[in-house]
Residue, then its C-alpha position, 0 to 999 in steps of 0.5 A: m439747800n440743807p433739810m430742816t428738821p424739827a430739832t433744827l427748827r425747834a433750836l432756830a425758835t429758841r435762838a430767835s426768839c431769844a435773839v429778839l430779846l437781847v437786841a431789845c436788851a442791847i439796843g435802844a433809839q437815840a433822837q436820830p440814829v446814827s450810821a456811815e453812808d456805806s453802812a449795811f447794818y446799824l444798831a442804836v442804843n439808848i441806856d436812859a430809856i431802858r432805864d426809865g421805861e416801865a416795862s423795861a425796868a428788869l431790863y436795865t437792872f440786869i445790864d446794871n448788875e451784869i454788865l455796868d458794875e463790872l464796868r464802874d469797877e474798871l473805868g469808875s462810876d462817873a464814866i460809866d454813869a454818864i453813858e446814855g446811849i450807845s450806837v454801833f454800825g458797819t463800814g467798809d466793804s467788810q462791814t467793820p463795826v464802830i461804836l459811838l458812846h453818847g453822853d458827856i463823860p467827865q474830864s476827870a473820868r477821861d484823865r483817870f482813864v488815860d493814867e490807867i490804860f498806860e499803867e495796864k496796857e503794854n501796847v498803847e500809843l497815844l497819837t494825834q491827828h487833826g489836832r485831836n488826840y486818839f489812842a491805838f491799842g495794839d495788844i487786842q485781837l480783833d475779829w469780825d466773823g471771819v471776814d477779811s477786811e479791806g485793811d489791817h486793823d491791827a489796832l482798836l482806836l478810841a477817841f473822846g470827842d464833842r457833843g458827848q460822843t466817844m468812838i471806838t473802832p478798829h476802822a482807821e478811816a472812820m476814826s480820821a472822819f471823826l477826828r477831823e469833825g469832832f463828832l458824827p452827825d445824827a442825820v446821817m443813815a445809809e439809803d438801804l436802811m430802814v429806820l422804824t419808829a414808835d412812841r417811847s421806842l427803846a430800840q431801833g436797827s436795820l440790816n441790808n442783807r444784800h450786802p456782800a458782807f452779809s449775803g456772801n458769808g453764810a450769814w443764814e442757813s436758810e435759803l429763804f432767809r437769804k433772799v430777805e433783802r432788808f430787816g428792820l427792827v423797833v422796840a418800844d415801851d408799852a406800858e406793862a410790856l415791851r412791843i416788839t416790830i420787825e419788819a422783813h423786805t423781800a423780793s416778791p409777794e410770794l416770797a414774802q407769804a413764804l417767809e410768813n408761814i415759815v416763822k408761823g411754823i417755828v413759832s408753833l414749835k414752841a409747844l414741843s420744847s416743855d422747858a421754854a413753853d413757860k418762858l416763851a408763852w408771850l409768843d401767843t401774842l405774835q401777829i405775822n402778816s405779810d402785805d406785797r413784798v413785806t412781812r411784819l411781825n408784832a409781839l408784846v413781851p410782858a414784864e414778868s415774862l421779861r424777868e423770867l427770860l432774864d433770870 
């Protein structure tokens, strides 16, 4: 186990706080989060909820200006503005990612997309399976955190389905199941994943840290964090602030208490960085406690602090 120096901890504190906010930025909750039965992680994205929330208005403006505008230039406003949310989850031994776009993309936008990809891409195929069309892009470099996958995954696959769902994944079996049914059911959730809920939820996610794709891939430098079995996250709009709740389920009460102590130590190190102190002032709202084998973190990020971080 490598020793953790003050510089390492300071960098980790900044990185961890930014990671929490970026997760909050990127994900939001569908009515029922989606995953595969063998998923070891999921994120749920609700663009509409982020746009309409009181505290998340600045966040939506950032996403709209920095991400969606560029996509509109590529795919057209009618396609991008129809996307209400995004689900991301893993499947297979290496947890290859599957992306599910939620929203009824107009047929005219689909047709334009198809026309443009065949004009601009040299290595794209129109294929059919289970009576449905899908596209294979073979000129895209695919790398999932350096993990060797169980299949070749030499193409990125895309299909428009029913119920306002569009799937993007390099995983052929996941695409085949999607094409067979035409959609993915909302109620499927792997048993080892958590679904934390909150009023006016903007974000949900969970990670099964015991899965070999994560536990054996050097995902954590800290031995203690490697002993956390599961993580869960929910972010909600709470009037003028974002409320973030994270749960970490460990193997023992002693590990939960040790994790609480380490997180408190990391948070206290924010004072060592004068550059980050103002932007991370919201960390003073953190409440961290452990109960049995579970460590819980709760924080309120005011809308103004969110704007400062995004700026």
